[in-house]
CHARMM-style PDB file with segment names, atoms N, HN, CA, C and O in Angstrom:
ATOM      1  N   MET     1     114.853 104.108 103.923  1.00  0.00      PROA
ATOM      2  CA  MET     1     114.580 104.341 105.316  1.00  0.00      PROA
ATOM      3  C   MET     1     113.090 104.153 105.536  1.00  0.00      PROA
ATOM      4  O   MET     1     112.276 104.768 104.847  1.00  0.00      PROA
ATOM      5  N   SER     2     112.734 103.320 106.476  1.00  0.00      PROA
ATOM      6  HN  SER     2     113.396 102.821 107.035  1.00  0.00      PROA
ATOM      7  CA  SER     2     111.317 103.105 106.761  1.00  0.00      PROA
ATOM      8  C   SER     2     110.942 103.806 108.062  1.00  0.00      PROA
ATOM      9  O   SER     2     111.669 103.757 109.054  1.00  0.00      PROA
ATOM     10  N   PHE     3     109.794 104.452 108.024  1.00  0.00      PROA
ATOM     11  HN  PHE     3     109.204 104.492 107.218  1.00  0.00      PROA
ATOM     12  CA  PHE     3     109.297 105.134 109.205  1.00  0.00      PROA
ATOM     13  C   PHE     3     108.101 104.360 109.737  1.00  0.00      PROA
ATOM     14  O   PHE     3     107.173 104.047 108.992  1.00  0.00      PROA
ATOM     15  N   ASP     4     108.128 104.061 111.003  1.00  0.00      PROA
ATOM     16  HN  ASP     4     108.882 104.316 111.608  1.00  0.00      PROA
ATOM     17  CA  ASP     4     106.956 103.476 111.638  1.00  0.00      PROA
ATOM     18  C   ASP     4     106.602 104.346 112.838  1.00  0.00      PROA
ATOM     19  O   ASP     4     107.281 105.338 113.103  1.00  0.00      PROA
ATOM     20  N   SER     5     105.555 103.988 113.560  1.00  0.00      PROA
ATOM     21  HN  SER     5     105.004 103.182 113.344  1.00  0.00      PROA
ATOM     22  CA  SER     5     105.109 104.835 114.662  1.00  0.00      PROA
ATOM     23  C   SER     5     106.156 104.905 115.773  1.00  0.00      PROA
ATOM     24  O   SER     5     106.270 105.934 116.439  1.00  0.00      PROA
ATOM     25  N   ASP     6     106.922 103.836 115.987  1.00  0.00      PROA
ATOM     26  HN  ASP     6     106.830 103.000 115.446  1.00  0.00      PROA
ATOM     27  CA  ASP     6     107.966 103.879 117.011  1.00  0.00      PROA
ATOM     28  C   ASP     6     109.035 104.916 116.674  1.00  0.00      PROA
ATOM     29  O   ASP     6     109.498 105.638 117.557  1.00  0.00      PROA
ATOM     30  N   THR     7     109.425 104.993 115.416  1.00  0.00      PROA
ATOM     31  HN  THR     7     109.048 104.406 114.698  1.00  0.00      PROA
ATOM     32  CA  THR     7     110.416 105.971 114.990  1.00  0.00      PROA
ATOM     33  C   THR     7     109.903 107.388 115.213  1.00  0.00      PROA
ATOM     34  O   THR     7     110.645 108.264 115.657  1.00  0.00      PROA
ATOM     35  N   LEU     8     108.642 107.603 114.905  1.00  0.00      PROA
ATOM     36  HN  LEU     8     108.039 106.892 114.544  1.00  0.00      PROA
ATOM     37  CA  LEU     8     108.042 108.918 115.107  1.00  0.00      PROA
ATOM     38  C   LEU     8     108.043 109.291 116.585  1.00  0.00      PROA
ATOM     39  O   LEU     8     108.370 110.428 116.926  1.00  0.00      PROA
ATOM     40  N   TRP     9     107.688 108.368 117.463  1.00  0.00      PROA
ATOM     41  HN  TRP     9     107.423 107.445 117.186  1.00  0.00      PROA
ATOM     42  CA  TRP     9     107.661 108.666 118.898  1.00  0.00      PROA
ATOM     43  C   TRP     9     109.059 108.890 119.466  1.00  0.00      PROA
ATOM     44  O   TRP     9     109.245 109.724 120.352  1.00  0.00      PROA
ATOM     45  N   VAL    10     110.047 108.141 118.956  1.00  0.00      PROA
ATOM     46  HN  VAL    10     109.896 107.463 118.237  1.00  0.00      PROA
ATOM     47  CA  VAL    10     111.431 108.360 119.396  1.00  0.00      PROA
ATOM     48  C   VAL    10     111.894 109.757 118.968  1.00  0.00      PROA
ATOM     49  O   VAL    10     112.515 110.476 119.751  1.00  0.00      PROA
ATOM     50  N   ALA    11     111.594 110.133 117.736  1.00  0.00      PROA
ATOM     51  HN  ALA    11     111.090 109.549 117.099  1.00  0.00      PROA
ATOM     52  CA  ALA    11     111.977 111.462 117.250  1.00  0.00      PROA
ATOM     53  C   ALA    11     111.296 112.556 118.071  1.00  0.00      PROA
ATOM     54  O   ALA    11     111.925 113.558 118.409  1.00  0.00      PROA
ATOM     55  N   PHE    12     110.037 112.372 118.388  1.00  0.00      PROA
ATOM     56  HN  PHE    12     109.526 111.557 118.114  1.00  0.00      PROA
ATOM     57  CA  PHE    12     109.309 113.354 119.182  1.00  0.00      PROA
ATOM     58  C   PHE    12     109.891 113.449 120.594  1.00  0.00      PROA
ATOM     59  O   PHE    12     110.030 114.544 121.139  1.00  0.00      PROA
ATOM     60  N   GLY    13     110.228 112.310 121.180  1.00  0.00      PROA
ATOM     61  HN  GLY    13     110.116 111.420 120.737  1.00  0.00      PROA
ATOM     62  CA  GLY    13     110.849 112.293 122.499  1.00  0.00      PROA
ATOM     63  C   GLY    13     112.191 113.011 122.500  1.00  0.00      PROA
ATOM     64  O   GLY    13     112.493 113.764 123.426  1.00  0.00      PROA
ATOM     65  N   MET    14     112.993 112.784 121.476  1.00  0.00      PROA
ATOM     66  HN  MET    14     112.749 112.172 120.724  1.00  0.00      PROA
ATOM     67  CA  MET    14     114.290 113.460 121.377  1.00  0.00      PROA
ATOM     68  C   MET    14     114.099 114.967 121.208  1.00  0.00      PROA
ATOM     69  O   MET    14     114.846 115.758 121.785  1.00  0.00      PROA
ATOM     70  N   LEU    15     113.106 115.361 120.423  1.00  0.00      PROA
ATOM     71  HN  LEU    15     112.499 114.718 119.955  1.00  0.00      PROA
ATOM     72  CA  LEU    15     112.804 116.778 120.261  1.00  0.00      PROA
ATOM     73  C   LEU    15     112.490 117.415 121.616  1.00  0.00      PROA
ATOM     74  O   LEU    15     112.996 118.492 121.928  1.00  0.00      PROA
ATOM     75  N   LEU    16     111.661 116.754 122.415  1.00  0.00      PROA
ATOM     76  HN  LEU    16     111.250 115.878 122.161  1.00  0.00      PROA
ATOM     77  CA  LEU    16     111.311 117.286 123.732  1.00  0.00      PROA
ATOM     78  C   LEU    16     112.532 117.393 124.644  1.00  0.00      PROA
ATOM     79  O   LEU    16     112.669 118.359 125.395  1.00  0.00      PROA
ATOM     80  N   ILE    17     113.411 116.406 124.576  1.00  0.00      PROA
ATOM     81  HN  ILE    17     113.300 115.621 123.966  1.00  0.00      PROA
ATOM     82  CA  ILE    17     114.630 116.448 125.391  1.00  0.00      PROA
ATOM     83  C   ILE    17     115.489 117.651 124.998  1.00  0.00      PROA
ATOM     84  O   ILE    17     115.917 118.420 125.859  1.00  0.00      PROA
ATOM     85  N   PHE    18     115.740 117.809 123.692  1.00  0.00      PROA
ATOM     86  HN  PHE    18     115.392 117.184 122.993  1.00  0.00      PROA
ATOM     87  CA  PHE    18     116.585 118.911 123.238  1.00  0.00      PROA
ATOM     88  C   PHE    18     115.948 120.274 123.518  1.00  0.00      PROA
ATOM     89  O   PHE    18     116.643 121.226 123.871  1.00  0.00      PROA
ATOM     90  N   GLU    19     114.629 120.364 123.362  1.00  0.00      PROA
ATOM     91  HN  GLU    19     114.063 119.590 123.076  1.00  0.00      PROA
ATOM     92  CA  GLU    19     113.938 121.627 123.626  1.00  0.00      PROA
ATOM     93  C   GLU    19     113.951 121.968 125.113  1.00  0.00      PROA
ATOM     94  O   GLU    19     113.880 123.142 125.476  1.00  0.00      PROA
ATOM     95  N   GLY    20     114.039 120.971 125.966  1.00  0.00      PROA
ATOM     96  HN  GLY    20     114.097 120.017 125.671  1.00  0.00      PROA
ATOM     97  CA  GLY    20     113.990 121.212 127.403  1.00  0.00      PROA
ATOM     98  C   GLY    20     115.335 121.476 128.055  1.00  0.00      PROA
ATOM     99  O   GLY    20     115.381 121.942 129.194  1.00  0.00      PROA
ATOM    100  N   ILE    21     116.428 121.191 127.367  1.00  0.00      PROA
ATOM    101  HN  ILE    21     116.391 120.812 126.442  1.00  0.00      PROA
ATOM    102  CA  ILE    21     117.756 121.336 127.987  1.00  0.00      PROA
ATOM    103  C   ILE    21     118.061 122.784 128.352  1.00  0.00      PROA
ATOM    104  O   ILE    21     118.463 123.054 129.484  1.00  0.00      PROA
ATOM    105  N   PHE    22     117.880 123.722 127.427  1.00  0.00      PROA
ATOM    106  HN  PHE    22     117.553 123.503 126.507  1.00  0.00      PROA
ATOM    107  CA  PHE    22     118.265 125.107 127.693  1.00  0.00      PROA
ATOM    108  C   PHE    22     117.423 125.738 128.809  1.00  0.00      PROA
ATOM    109  O   PHE    22     117.997 126.343 129.714  1.00  0.00      PROA
ATOM    110  N   PRO    23     116.077 125.623 128.787  1.00  0.00      PROA
ATOM    111  CA  PRO    23     115.327 126.220 129.898  1.00  0.00      PROA
ATOM    112  C   PRO    23     115.618 125.555 131.241  1.00  0.00      PROA
ATOM    113  O   PRO    23     115.511 126.203 132.282  1.00  0.00      PROA
ATOM    114  N   PHE    24     115.984 124.273 131.236  1.00  0.00      PROA
ATOM    115  HN  PHE    24     116.070 123.747 130.390  1.00  0.00      PROA
ATOM    116  CA  PHE    24     116.320 123.590 132.478  1.00  0.00      PROA
ATOM    117  C   PHE    24     117.662 124.074 133.024  1.00  0.00      PROA
ATOM    118  O   PHE    24     117.800 124.312 134.223  1.00  0.00      PROA
ATOM    119  N   MET    25     118.650 124.220 132.139  1.00  0.00      PROA
ATOM    120  HN  MET    25     118.537 124.027 131.164  1.00  0.00      PROA
ATOM    121  CA  MET    25     119.987 124.597 132.569  1.00  0.00      PROA
ATOM    122  C   MET    25     120.111 126.092 132.884  1.00  0.00      PROA
ATOM    123  O   MET    25     120.847 126.475 133.794  1.00  0.00      PROA
ATOM    124  N   SER    26     119.399 126.929 132.142  1.00  0.00      PROA
ATOM    125  HN  SER    26     118.801 126.618 131.403  1.00  0.00      PROA
ATOM    126  CA  SER    26     119.526 128.373 132.321  1.00  0.00      PROA
ATOM    127  C   SER    26     118.175 129.053 132.083  1.00  0.00      PROA
ATOM    128  O   SER    26     117.940 129.601 131.006  1.00  0.00      PROA
ATOM    129  N   PRO    27     117.283 129.022 133.083  1.00  0.00      PROA
ATOM    130  CA  PRO    27     115.959 129.617 132.871  1.00  0.00      PROA
ATOM    131  C   PRO    27     116.012 131.116 132.562  1.00  0.00      PROA
ATOM    132  O   PRO    27     115.225 131.604 131.751  1.00  0.00      PROA
ATOM    133  N   GLN    28     116.919 131.842 133.193  1.00  0.00      PROA
ATOM    134  HN  GLN    28     117.558 131.446 133.852  1.00  0.00      PROA
ATOM    135  CA  GLN    28     117.019 133.280 132.928  1.00  0.00      PROA
ATOM    136  C   GLN    28     117.544 133.538 131.519  1.00  0.00      PROA
ATOM    137  O   GLN    28     117.052 134.433 130.832  1.00  0.00      PROA
ATOM    138  N   GLY    29     118.533 132.770 131.083  1.00  0.00      PROA
ATOM    139  HN  GLY    29     118.933 132.043 131.641  1.00  0.00      PROA
ATOM    140  CA  GLY    29     119.040 132.901 129.718  1.00  0.00      PROA
ATOM    141  C   GLY    29     117.968 132.584 128.698  1.00  0.00      PROA
ATOM    142  O   GLY    29     117.870 133.254 127.670  1.00  0.00      PROA
ATOM    143  N   TRP    30     117.156 131.561 128.971  1.00  0.00      PROA
ATOM    144  HN  TRP    30     117.235 131.017 129.806  1.00  0.00      PROA
ATOM    145  CA  TRP    30     116.064 131.184 128.078  1.00  0.00      PROA
ATOM    146  C   TRP    30     115.041 132.317 128.002  1.00  0.00      PROA
ATOM    147  O   TRP    30     114.564 132.660 126.920  1.00  0.00      PROA
ATOM    148  N   ARG    31     114.710 132.891 129.150  1.00  0.00      PROA
ATOM    149  HN  ARG    31     115.097 132.612 130.029  1.00  0.00      PROA
ATOM    150  CA  ARG    31     113.750 133.992 129.203  1.00  0.00      PROA
ATOM    151  C   ARG    31     114.273 135.199 128.402  1.00  0.00      PROA
ATOM    152  O   ARG    31     113.518 135.841 127.671  1.00  0.00      PROA
ATOM    153  N   ASP    32     115.571 135.495 128.549  1.00  0.00      PROA
ATOM    154  HN  ASP    32     116.184 134.974 129.142  1.00  0.00      PROA
ATOM    155  CA  ASP    32     116.164 136.607 127.799  1.00  0.00      PROA
ATOM    156  C   ASP    32     116.106 136.353 126.289  1.00  0.00      PROA
ATOM    157  O   ASP    32     115.779 137.257 125.520  1.00  0.00      PROA
ATOM    158  N   LYS    33     116.422 135.127 125.868  1.00  0.00      PROA
ATOM    159  HN  LYS    33     116.688 134.393 126.493  1.00  0.00      PROA
ATOM    160  CA  LYS    33     116.381 134.794 124.441  1.00  0.00      PROA
ATOM    161  C   LYS    33     114.958 134.869 123.892  1.00  0.00      PROA
ATOM    162  O   LYS    33     114.756 135.311 122.761  1.00  0.00      PROA
ATOM    163  N   MET    34     113.975 134.443 124.678  1.00  0.00      PROA
ATOM    164  HN  MET    34     114.139 134.084 125.596  1.00  0.00      PROA
ATOM    165  CA  MET    34     112.586 134.521 124.224  1.00  0.00      PROA
ATOM    166  C   MET    34     112.150 135.977 124.083  1.00  0.00      PROA
ATOM    167  O   MET    34     111.387 136.305 123.173  1.00  0.00      PROA
ATOM    168  N   ALA    35     112.626 136.860 124.976  1.00  0.00      PROA
ATOM    169  HN  ALA    35     113.245 136.593 125.714  1.00  0.00      PROA
ATOM    170  CA  ALA    35     112.310 138.285 124.864  1.00  0.00      PROA
ATOM    171  C   ALA    35     112.926 138.861 123.587  1.00  0.00      PROA
ATOM    172  O   ALA    35     112.302 139.677 122.909  1.00  0.00      PROA
ATOM    173  N   GLN    36     114.155 138.434 123.259  1.00  0.00      PROA
ATOM    174  HN  GLN    36     114.662 137.771 123.810  1.00  0.00      PROA
ATOM    175  CA  GLN    36     114.791 138.889 122.019  1.00  0.00      PROA
ATOM    176  C   GLN    36     114.034 138.372 120.802  1.00  0.00      PROA
ATOM    177  O   GLN    36     113.884 139.085 119.810  1.00  0.00      PROA
ATOM    178  N   LEU    37     113.561 137.139 120.879  1.00  0.00      PROA
ATOM    179  HN  LEU    37     113.682 136.561 121.685  1.00  0.00      PROA
ATOM    180  CA  LEU    37     112.810 136.540 119.780  1.00  0.00      PROA
ATOM    181  C   LEU    37     111.512 137.303 119.519  1.00  0.00      PROA
ATOM    182  O   LEU    37     111.103 137.468 118.369  1.00  0.00      PROA
ATOM    183  N   MET    38     110.870 137.765 120.586  1.00  0.00      PROA
ATOM    184  HN  MET    38     111.202 137.631 121.519  1.00  0.00      PROA
ATOM    185  CA  MET    38     109.623 138.506 120.435  1.00  0.00      PROA
ATOM    186  C   MET    38     109.836 139.841 119.707  1.00  0.00      PROA
ATOM    187  O   MET    38     108.886 140.405 119.166  1.00  0.00      PROA
ATOM    188  N   MET    39     111.060 140.340 119.692  1.00  0.00      PROA
ATOM    189  HN  MET    39     111.832 139.882 120.132  1.00  0.00      PROA
ATOM    190  CA  MET    39     111.350 141.612 119.041  1.00  0.00      PROA
ATOM    191  C   MET    39     111.654 141.457 117.551  1.00  0.00      PROA
ATOM    192  O   MET    39     111.753 142.458 116.840  1.00  0.00      PROA
ATOM    193  N   LEU    40     111.803 140.225 117.067  1.00  0.00      PROA
ATOM    194  HN  LEU    40     111.723 139.412 117.644  1.00  0.00      PROA
ATOM    195  CA  LEU    40     112.092 140.000 115.650  1.00  0.00      PROA
ATOM    196  C   LEU    40     110.841 140.241 114.807  1.00  0.00      PROA
ATOM    197  O   LEU    40     109.714 140.107 115.284  1.00  0.00      PROA
ATOM    198  N   GLN    41     111.063 140.591 113.568  1.00  0.00      PROA
ATOM    199  HN  GLN    41     111.979 140.700 113.181  1.00  0.00      PROA
ATOM    200  CA  GLN    41     109.953 140.774 112.633  1.00  0.00      PROA
ATOM    201  C   GLN    41     109.517 139.413 112.099  1.00  0.00      PROA
ATOM    202  O   GLN    41     110.265 138.437 112.161  1.00  0.00      PROA
ATOM    203  N   ASP    42     108.295 139.366 111.574  1.00  0.00      PROA
ATOM    204  HN  ASP    42     107.688 140.158 111.524  1.00  0.00      PROA
ATOM    205  CA  ASP    42     107.745 138.109 111.060  1.00  0.00      PROA
ATOM    206  C   ASP    42     108.635 137.482 109.994  1.00  0.00      PROA
ATOM    207  O   ASP    42     108.835 136.267 109.995  1.00  0.00      PROA
ATOM    208  N   GLY    43     109.170 138.291 109.090  1.00  0.00      PROA
ATOM    209  HN  GLY    43     109.008 139.278 109.090  1.00  0.00      PROA
ATOM    210  CA  GLY    43     110.028 137.774 108.023  1.00  0.00      PROA
ATOM    211  C   GLY    43     111.282 137.112 108.558  1.00  0.00      PROA
ATOM    212  O   GLY    43     111.734 136.107 108.011  1.00  0.00      PROA
ATOM    213  N   GLN    44     111.853 137.665 109.626  1.00  0.00      PROA
ATOM    214  HN  GLN    44     111.486 138.482 110.071  1.00  0.00      PROA
ATOM    215  CA  GLN    44     113.049 137.081 110.228  1.00  0.00      PROA
ATOM    216  C   GLN    44     112.719 135.735 110.862  1.00  0.00      PROA
ATOM    217  O   GLN    44     113.503 134.791 110.756  1.00  0.00      PROA
ATOM    218  N   ILE    45     111.586 135.641 111.509  1.00  0.00      PROA
ATOM    219  HN  ILE    45     110.950 136.408 111.595  1.00  0.00      PROA
ATOM    220  CA  ILE    45     111.179 134.379 112.136  1.00  0.00      PROA
ATOM    221  C   ILE    45     110.874 133.342 111.066  1.00  0.00      PROA
ATOM    222  O   ILE    45     111.233 132.173 111.207  1.00  0.00      PROA
ATOM    223  N   ARG    46     110.209 133.772 109.990  1.00  0.00      PROA
ATOM    224  HN  ARG    46     109.917 134.722 109.876  1.00  0.00      PROA
ATOM    225  CA  ARG    46     109.902 132.842 108.894  1.00  0.00      PROA
ATOM    226  C   ARG    46     111.188 132.314 108.244  1.00  0.00      PROA
ATOM    227  O   ARG    46     111.286 131.130 107.922  1.00  0.00      PROA
ATOM    228  N   PHE    47     112.166 133.199 108.055  1.00  0.00      PROA
ATOM    229  HN  PHE    47     112.086 134.161 108.317  1.00  0.00      PROA
ATOM    230  CA  PHE    47     113.435 132.776 107.473  1.00  0.00      PROA
ATOM    231  C   PHE    47     114.102 131.722 108.355  1.00  0.00      PROA
ATOM    232  O   PHE    47     114.600 130.718 107.847  1.00  0.00      PROA
ATOM    233  N   PHE    48     114.115 131.939 109.664  1.00  0.00      PROA
ATOM    234  HN  PHE    48     113.710 132.755 110.077  1.00  0.00      PROA
ATOM    235  CA  PHE    48     114.700 130.961 110.581  1.00  0.00      PROA
ATOM    236  C   PHE    48     113.947 129.638 110.505  1.00  0.00      PROA
ATOM    237  O   PHE    48     114.563 128.572 110.488  1.00  0.00      PROA
ATOM    238  N   GLY    49     112.611 129.704 110.459  1.00  0.00      PROA
ATOM    239  HN  GLY    49     112.112 130.570 110.473  1.00  0.00      PROA
ATOM    240  CA  GLY    49     111.814 128.482 110.317  1.00  0.00      PROA
ATOM    241  C   GLY    49     112.132 127.745 109.033  1.00  0.00      PROA
ATOM    242  O   GLY    49     112.279 126.523 109.037  1.00  0.00      PROA
ATOM    243  N   LEU    50     112.241 128.474 107.936  1.00  0.00      PROA
ATOM    244  HN  LEU    50     112.123 129.467 107.933  1.00  0.00      PROA
ATOM    245  CA  LEU    50     112.579 127.867 106.645  1.00  0.00      PROA
ATOM    246  C   LEU    50     113.970 127.235 106.689  1.00  0.00      PROA
ATOM    247  O   LEU    50     114.171 126.134 106.176  1.00  0.00      PROA
ATOM    248  N   ALA    51     114.927 127.933 107.302  1.00  0.00      PROA
ATOM    249  HN  ALA    51     114.763 128.827 107.719  1.00  0.00      PROA
ATOM    250  CA  ALA    51     116.287 127.390 107.412  1.00  0.00      PROA
ATOM    251  C   ALA    51     116.281 126.089 108.219  1.00  0.00      PROA
ATOM    252  O   ALA    51     117.005 125.152 107.879  1.00  0.00      PROA
ATOM    253  N   CYS    52     115.477 126.021 109.277  1.00  0.00      PROA
ATOM    254  HN  CYS    52     114.889 126.782 109.553  1.00  0.00      PROA
ATOM    255  CA  CYS    52     115.376 124.795 110.073  1.00  0.00      PROA
ATOM    256  C   CYS    52     114.756 123.660 109.260  1.00  0.00      PROA
ATOM    257  O   CYS    52     115.211 122.519 109.340  1.00  0.00      PROA
ATOM    258  N   ILE    53     113.727 123.967 108.481  1.00  0.00      PROA
ATOM    259  HN  ILE    53     113.358 124.894 108.416  1.00  0.00      PROA
ATOM    260  CA  ILE    53     113.088 122.946 107.645  1.00  0.00      PROA
ATOM    261  C   ILE    53     114.075 122.409 106.615  1.00  0.00      PROA
ATOM    262  O   ILE    53     114.192 121.196 106.438  1.00  0.00      PROA
ATOM    263  N   VAL    54     114.782 123.302 105.941  1.00  0.00      PROA
ATOM    264  HN  VAL    54     114.687 124.287 106.085  1.00  0.00      PROA
ATOM    265  CA  VAL    54     115.757 122.879 104.918  1.00  0.00      PROA
ATOM    266  C   VAL    54     116.862 122.043 105.561  1.00  0.00      PROA
ATOM    267  O   VAL    54     117.247 121.005 105.022  1.00  0.00      PROA
ATOM    268  N   ALA    55     117.374 122.488 106.710  1.00  0.00      PROA
ATOM    269  HN  ALA    55     117.062 123.331 107.149  1.00  0.00      PROA
ATOM    270  CA  ALA    55     118.428 121.725 107.399  1.00  0.00      PROA
ATOM    271  C   ALA    55     117.916 120.345 107.797  1.00  0.00      PROA
ATOM    272  O   ALA    55     118.636 119.355 107.662  1.00  0.00      PROA
ATOM    273  N   GLY    56     116.692 120.270 108.280  1.00  0.00      PROA
ATOM    274  HN  GLY    56     116.107 121.074 108.389  1.00  0.00      PROA
ATOM    275  CA  GLY    56     116.116 118.981 108.652  1.00  0.00      PROA
ATOM    276  C   GLY    56     115.940 118.061 107.454  1.00  0.00      PROA
ATOM    277  O   GLY    56     116.230 116.868 107.535  1.00  0.00      PROA
ATOM    278  N   LEU    57     115.468 118.611 106.347  1.00  0.00      PROA
ATOM    279  HN  LEU    57     115.232 119.580 106.281  1.00  0.00      PROA
ATOM    280  CA  LEU    57     115.307 117.797 105.137  1.00  0.00      PROA
ATOM    281  C   LEU    57     116.648 117.312 104.606  1.00  0.00      PROA
ATOM    282  O   LEU    57     116.772 116.160 104.189  1.00  0.00      PROA
ATOM    283  N   LEU    58     117.655 118.184 104.619  1.00  0.00      PROA
ATOM    284  HN  LEU    58     117.554 119.120 104.958  1.00  0.00      PROA
ATOM    285  CA  LEU    58     118.990 117.768 104.194  1.00  0.00      PROA
ATOM    286  C   LEU    58     119.547 116.668 105.107  1.00  0.00      PROA
ATOM    287  O   LEU    58     120.181 115.724 104.636  1.00  0.00      PROA
ATOM    288  N   MET    59     119.306 116.798 106.400  1.00  0.00      PROA
ATOM    289  HN  MET    59     118.790 117.565 106.783  1.00  0.00      PROA
ATOM    290  CA  MET    59     119.773 115.790 107.333  1.00  0.00      PROA
ATOM    291  C   MET    59     119.080 114.449 107.100  1.00  0.00      PROA
ATOM    292  O   MET    59     119.722 113.399 107.119  1.00  0.00      PROA
ATOM    293  N   LEU    60     117.766 114.492 106.879  1.00  0.00      PROA
ATOM    294  HN  LEU    60     117.244 115.345 106.863  1.00  0.00      PROA
ATOM    295  CA  LEU    60     117.043 113.258 106.598  1.00  0.00      PROA
ATOM    296  C   LEU    60     117.522 112.617 105.290  1.00  0.00      PROA
ATOM    297  O   LEU    60     117.667 111.398 105.199  1.00  0.00      PROA
ATOM    298  N   GLY    61     117.762 113.455 104.288  1.00  0.00      PROA
ATOM    299  HN  GLY    61     117.644 114.445 104.362  1.00  0.00      PROA
ATOM    300  CA  GLY    61     118.273 112.934 103.023  1.00  0.00      PROA
ATOM    301  C   GLY    61     119.655 112.327 103.173  1.00  0.00      PROA
ATOM    302  O   GLY    61     119.958 111.302 102.562  1.00  0.00      PROA
ATOM    303  N   TRP    62     120.484 112.948 103.975  1.00  0.00      PROA
ATOM    304  HN  TRP    62     120.238 113.781 104.472  1.00  0.00      PROA
ATOM    305  CA  TRP    62     121.835 112.450 104.212  1.00  0.00      PROA
ATOM    306  C   TRP    62     121.809 111.135 104.994  1.00  0.00      PROA
ATOM    307  O   TRP    62     122.589 110.226 104.711  1.00  0.00      PROA
ATOM    308  N   LEU    63     120.915 111.036 105.973  1.00  0.00      PROA
ATOM    309  HN  LEU    63     120.281 111.774 106.203  1.00  0.00      PROA
ATOM    310  CA  LEU    63     120.832 109.824 106.782  1.00  0.00      PROA
ATOM    311  C   LEU    63     120.129 108.689 106.049  1.00  0.00      PROA
ATOM    312  O   LEU    63     120.381 107.515 106.321  1.00  0.00      PROA
ATOM    313  N   GLY    64     119.241 109.047 105.111  1.00  0.00      PROA
ATOM    314  HN  GLY    64     119.037 110.001 104.890  1.00  0.00      PROA
ATOM    315  CA  GLY    64     118.452 108.029 104.426  1.00  0.00      PROA
ATOM    316  C   GLY    64     119.169 107.546 103.236  1.00  0.00      PROA
ATOM    317  OT1 GLY    64     118.665 106.680 102.521  1.00  0.00      PROA
TER     318      GLY     64
END
């Protein structure tokens, strides 16, 4: 799999689209979820971040 700058910009654009869907469709639901997120401990947030990184790496490995 080759990565060039166009691939990076497409991936970034898709990230922005997916990140924007929930606040666009349900701003109050998004606000409620962000309030719940603020109540989590650092370790819980780090675990979620690590799980996202591992899932992303597995997906890239599977696609590549």
